[in-house]
N, C-alpha and C positions, 0 to 999 in steps of 0.2 A: 915386306907385307905382313909377315908373321909378327914382327915387333910392333907394327902399328895396330894390328888386331889386339895384341896383348895390352898395349897402352890404353886403348879405349875400354877394354873389358875391366882393367884395374880401376879406372876412373869410376865406372858403374859400381864395382864391388865396394869401393870406399863409401859410396853413397848408401849402399845397402847396410853396411856395418853401422854407419852413423844413424840411420833411420831406426834400425832395430834397437840400438842402444838407447836412443832418445825415448822410444815408446816404452821400453822396459822400465825406465825411471819415472814415467808419467803415470799419475793416478787420475782416472776419469772424474771430472767434476761437472755435474749436470747444470750447475749454476755459474760456470765459468764465463766471465765477461772479458773479451779480448779483441782489441781493435787491430785488425790486420790490413794489409794492403790488398784491396780487392782490385783485380786487373781491369775491371770495367769502370769502377767508380773513382780510381785514383785521379787526383787533380781536378775533380768535378766540384763545382760550387753551386749553392742554392741561389735564389733570387736576391738574398741579402749579402751575397759575396762570401759566405762561410763555406768551408769544406763540408761535403756530404759525409754522413756516417760511413765508415770504412773507405772513405775517399780522401785520406789525408794527402798532404803534398808529397809527391814522389818524383825525385829529380830524374829527368830523362835527358840524354844527350846523344846526338848522332854518333854512330860508331861504324867505321868503314869495314870492320870484320863482320858486321851484321848487316851488310848492304846499306849502310848509312841510316838504318832504322834508329829512332830514338829509344835507347835502352838504358838501364841502370846496371852497371857491371859490379856493383857492390851488394845488391839485394835482389831477391826473387820476389815475385808477387803471386797472387792466387786467383785462379779463375774458377767460378762456381757455375754449373749449368743453370740456365734461366728457370728451369722447372724445379729447382731446389732452393730452400730457404738459406740465405746467407749466414744466418745466426743460429742455425740448428745446432744443438749441443754437440752432436757427433762431429759435425764439421768444424766447429770452433775448437774443440779439443784436439782434433787431428791437425788443424792448422797451427795450433799452439806448439805441440811437441815437434812438428816437422820444421819449425822455425830454425832448429839447430842445423838444418841442412845448408843454410846460407854459407857457413864457414867452409864446408866441404865443396860447395859449388865454386866459391872463389879460389880455394886451394887447388882444385882440379884445373881451373882455367889458368892459374899461374904455372902449374906444372906442364900443362899442354895447351899453349895458346891457339892451337888449331881446332880445339873443341868449339862446337857451335852451341846449340841449345842443350841444356841439361834440365831434367825435370823429374818430378815425383807425381805419379797418378794414383790417387788414393782410392781404395775400395769403397769409400763413402761418397766418391763422386768429384771431389775437388781436385784441381790440377795446379801444382806449384811449379813455376817455370823460372829458370835463370838463363840469361839476365832478365830482370823485370822489364816488362813491356806493357803498354796500354792496349787493351782489347776493345774493338769497336763492334757493337751489335749491328745486325742487318737492318734493312729499312723498316722491319716490323718491330725493332727493339729487342730481338731475340738472338741469343748465342746458342746454337744447337750443339756445339762441340761437347762431347762427353768422352773423356779419356778412356773410359772403360769399354768403348766400342772400337777403339783403335787396334790395328793388327798387332802392334808391339805389346800392348797390354794383354790381349787375349792369348797370344802365343806364350808369353812369359808366365801368366797367371794359372793356366790350366794345362793339363796333359791333352794330347790328341784324343778325339772322341768320335764315336759313331752314334748318330742321333736319328731316331724316328719321331716325327711330330704328328700326333693324331689330333684332328680337328673335328669336333662335333658339329654336324650340319643338319641336325634334326630340326623339326618344326619349331621347337621351343627356342631356337637360337636366332630367330628372325629379328630384324631391326638393329638396335644399338648393340645387342650382344654379338651379332655377327661382325659388326664393325670393330668392336673391341677385340674379338678373336683374331681377325685378320691382322690388326695392328700388333697383337701379341706374337703372332707367327713372324711378322716382319722384324720385330725387335729381337726375337730369338736368332733369326738369320744374321742380324748385325753382330751377334756375339760369337759367330762361327768363323773360323779362319781356314787358311789353306791346308792345315794339318788335319782338319775335320772332314767327316763324310755324313751325309744326311739324305732324308727323303721326307715328303709330306703326304699324308693320307687323310682324306676327309671320309667321314663315315656317317651313315644313317642305317637303313636296312641293308645297305650294300656298301662295299668299299669303293672309293673314288680316288685314284691316284691323281694328285694335282697335275703331274706331268705323266699322261698315260703311257708314253714311250719308255718310261723307266720303272715299270712294274717289277717288284720283287728284288730291287737292288738299291744301292746307295751311290751317291755321286759326291765328288769332291766339292767342298764349300768354297770355291773360288768366286771371284766377283761375278763372272759371267753366269755361272750356274745359279747363284743367289738371285740375280736380277731376273733371270728367266723364270724362276719359280714365283717371284713376286708378281710378275705380270699375270700369271695364271691364277693367283689368289682372287682376282676380281671376278673370276668365273664361278666362284663358289656361291651357292644360295641354299637357304634352309628349307627343308621339307622332310616329312616322314618321321620315323621313329629311330632313335639312336640305339644301335646294337653294339655296345662297347666290347662285348666278349669277342666278337668277330675281329674287331680292330686290334685288340690286344694279342690275339693269336697270330695275326698277320705280322705285327710288329716284332714279336719274339722270333718268329721264323725267319724274317729278313735278317735280323741281327745275328742269329745263329748261323745261317747259311753264308752270310757275307764274311763272318769271322773265320769260318772253316776254309774259305777260299784263300786265306792269307792276304786278302786285300784290306783296304781301309786302314784305320789308325792302329789296330792291334793293341788297343789300350782300353780306355774307358768306353762304356756303352750306356745309353740312356734312352728312355721313352718320355717324351713331353706330351702330356694329355691336357688338351684345352677343351673344356666343356662347361655347361651350366649345371651339371649334376650327374650323379651315378646312383642307380637304385640298388647296387650290390657292391660287395668288396672284391668279388672275383678271385677269392683266395685259391680256388681250385686251379685256376690258370697260372697263378704265381707259383703254386706248389709244383705244377707240372714243368714249368720252364725256368724258374728263377731261384727256387729254394733248394738246398739250404745255402748255396754259395752267394746268392744275391749279386751276381756279376752285373746285372742290368739295373741301374737306378731309375726310379719312377718319380717324375716331377709333375705335380698336378696343379693346374691353374683353373680355379673356379671363377667363371665369368658371371657378373651380375651381383646384385645386392642380396639375393636370396641365399639363405644359409641352411636350407632344409637338408641338402645332400652333402654338406661340408664334411660330416663325420666320416662318410665312406671314402671320400677323396683323401682326407687326412690319414686314414688308416692305410690306404694304398701306398702313399708316399713314405710314411714312417716304417711300414713293414718291408720296404724295398730300398732303404738307405737313400731316400730322396728328400723332397721338400714340397710342402703345400703352401699355396698363397691364393688370396682372393683378389680379383681385379674388378672393381666396380665401375670405374670411369676410364676414359682414355688417358687422363693425367696420371693414373696409377700404373700404367703399363710398364714404362721404362724401369722404374725402381724395382718393381716386383719381379720382372724377368731377370734382373741382375742377380737375384738371390741364389739362383742355381749355380752360378760361377763359384760362390763361396763353398758350396758343398763339394763340387768337383775338384776344387783346389786342396781340400783337406788332406788327402794322402800325401800330396807333394809337400804341404806345410809340415805335417807331422814328421816326415822323413827329412825335412830341412834340405830339400833339393834346390839349391840355388843355381839352376841352369841358366847359362847365358844364351840368349837368342839373338839372331840377326834377321832382320826383315829383308825382303827383296827390295830392289830399287823402286822408288816412288817419287812423285813430284812434290816438292815443297813450295807452296805458293808464297811464303813469307820472304824467301830469299830468291834473288834472281841475278842472272848475268845478262850479257847482250843478246842471248838467245831466249830469254824468258826465265820462268821458274826452273830451278836446278834439280837434278836428280839427287836423291838422298837415300840413305839406308839408316836404320836405327839399331843400336845394340841395347838390350834391355835385360833386367833381372828382377825376380820377384822379391818382395819384402814380407817377412813373416813376424808374427808376434812371438816373443820369447818369455812373456810373463807366465809364471807357473800355472795360474788359474785358467789360462787360455791355450797353453801350448798343446795339451792333450786333445783339445777340440779342433786344432788346426785352423787358426785364424789368419787369413791373408790380409795384410795391411795395405798392399798396393804394389806398384811396379815402378822402378826407377829406370831411366833411359837417357841416352844422349844420341844426337844425330851426327852422322858422318857423311859429308858430301862424297859422291862417287868419284869426283875428280881427285879427291885426296887419296883414294885407293890407287888410282892410275899413276899418281906421282911416285908411289913406292915400287913400281915395277921396274926392275933393272933391264931395260930394253937392250942394252949393249951386250948382255949375256945370252940373249935369246936367238940372235942371228937375224938375218935379213927377212926370213919368212916366219920367224917365231913370234908368238904373242902369248900373253898370260890372261887368264880370266878366272872368275869365281862365281859359284852358284850357291843357292840356299839348299836346304835339305829336301825341298820339293822340286828342285830342278829349275827354279826361276833364276834368271841372271842377276847377279849382284854387280858385276862389271865385266864388260866384254868389248872388244874393238868394234863389233858389229851391232852393239846396243845403240842404235841411232834414234835420236828424238823424233817423235811424231809431230807434225806441224799442223796448226790450224789452217783451214783452207784459205789460200790467198794471203797468208801472213807468215812471217818468219819467226814465229813464237811457238814454243812447245805447248801442246794441248794440256790444259790444267788437269784433265782427268786421265793423264797418261798412266798406264800400269805396265809392269814388267812383262817380258816375254819368256817363254820356255827356251832352254838351251837348244832343243831340237829344231827350233825355228831359225837359228842362226848357224848352227853346225850341221848344215844339211847333208854333208857327206856321211854323217853318222846315221845312215838309214835304219839300221837295226838297233839304234840307241845303245850301242855297246859302251861308248864313252859316257853318255849321260847316266846310264844305270850304274856303271862302276863308281861314278862320282857320288850319286845319291846314296849308294850303299857304303860309302866311305872306304872304298878300296884304294890302296896306294900301289905304286909300281910304274913300270914302263911297258908300252906296247906300241905297235905301229898300225897305221890304217891307210889304205889307198885313197888319195884325194886327187881331184883335178885342179890344175893350176893354169891360169892364163899367162901368156908371155907376149912379147911384142905388142904391148898396149892393147891386149885383148884380141889380136888377130889370130893367134894360135893357142891351142889348148893341149896340155899334156898330162899324163897320169904319173904320180910319184908316190912313193911310200913315205908318209910323214910320221916320225917318232913322237910319242906323247909321254909326258911324265906327269903323274898325279900325286899330289901331296896334300897334307892336312895341316895348315898353319894354325896353331893355337886351337881355338874352339869354333872355327868356322870352316865350312867346306870350301876349299879353294884349290884350283888346279892350274897346272901350267903345261902347255904343249912345248916340248923341247925344240 
């Protein structure tokens, strides 16, 4: 298993080296014209039978390794989100220099034929995928996929973070402004992963926690919690006067108290301020809580077209190592929210921390077996700029990754060495199962197909004998060694039950938390 982890990580590392070298040699050209293979437009023709622009002929052939999907194993193609311009200079330049990844994609596949999808998710928004495949929009002609919202991208691009989101719900936020504010909060939640912790506070003359049961604390940004908070956003309505000083005091206190408990990310901290203006710079509050260390970054989002109070918000962001942006329409939300990720990734980029991350198991809807979509995990690594003029600024270029089917992990387990009652399993740093004999698929009601929205479970949900989370905590804290634990085992086809001491051995293969009960 360790060898397999190492092989996948090395494939990703080769992609990182190739991408950084290609970008180093590239000079940005605002007038660059480059015809690339757009994954949506390839092989499409106009009414006269001519290929569309960016839709040249792209040879596709069914391949049994990719579930007989029509793919091109010689080339990659590029997907651009529907809300972005295909020929934006930043995208065209990025697509141009990343074209050199094609050789590495093919070489990786030749070295390791078990590889599935390989890809590069750009910080500019485009997604280069190998092997090349045609993307089909939904019934509305839209492709909502944005690689920068995927867990593998978020985990690789930024360090864990504690975030307090402040939302202005004063009377001036009525109508479209409140709609944009709610969408901004939702987009911020999309950028948070399982390594992050957050809370949302609405404010006018008083503070209103979006979830009243979670006053004064932060919660893990897993899927369940984020969806729960989204449901409560609809209950926000605008009235009264905005008292930002009260909200800032509360946010700083929460972050300070939560950090002192030893909980949370124990890493980056940030306050996201969503408002239509600020009448003061509140420098006395920042001097009390955040200066001179500036451990908490302030990100300000000005809602609406008015710019009267923009200067105060800009000052707050700049004085606290954050970022200011203005969001005038719903169409502006996605791109403007993404800007904060670049800021939070800077320390990682400057220190050139090429950390390998593995995601928990998830459902891949593009590949399927006789049980439906297969369980998959992703190994990913960030790509940084090495150009002299940008290196000191910490520019994140994107994230590369490759998918690994969970069944491939299971094949590497030497079952004959484990004994009749032994088994091996692996978890992520958050305690979510990567592979485990009891990781059983959930089925749609009345159907023998896995639910497409299946998400992983925590180790404590399958190792129920570990009531005090001794095993789970040891694994999450990356401890190694041997210990034993009393478990109950059924015999005689379940008619009798007995207690026995089971020995466990914990080890760390490569760069992934993986454990084996002896």
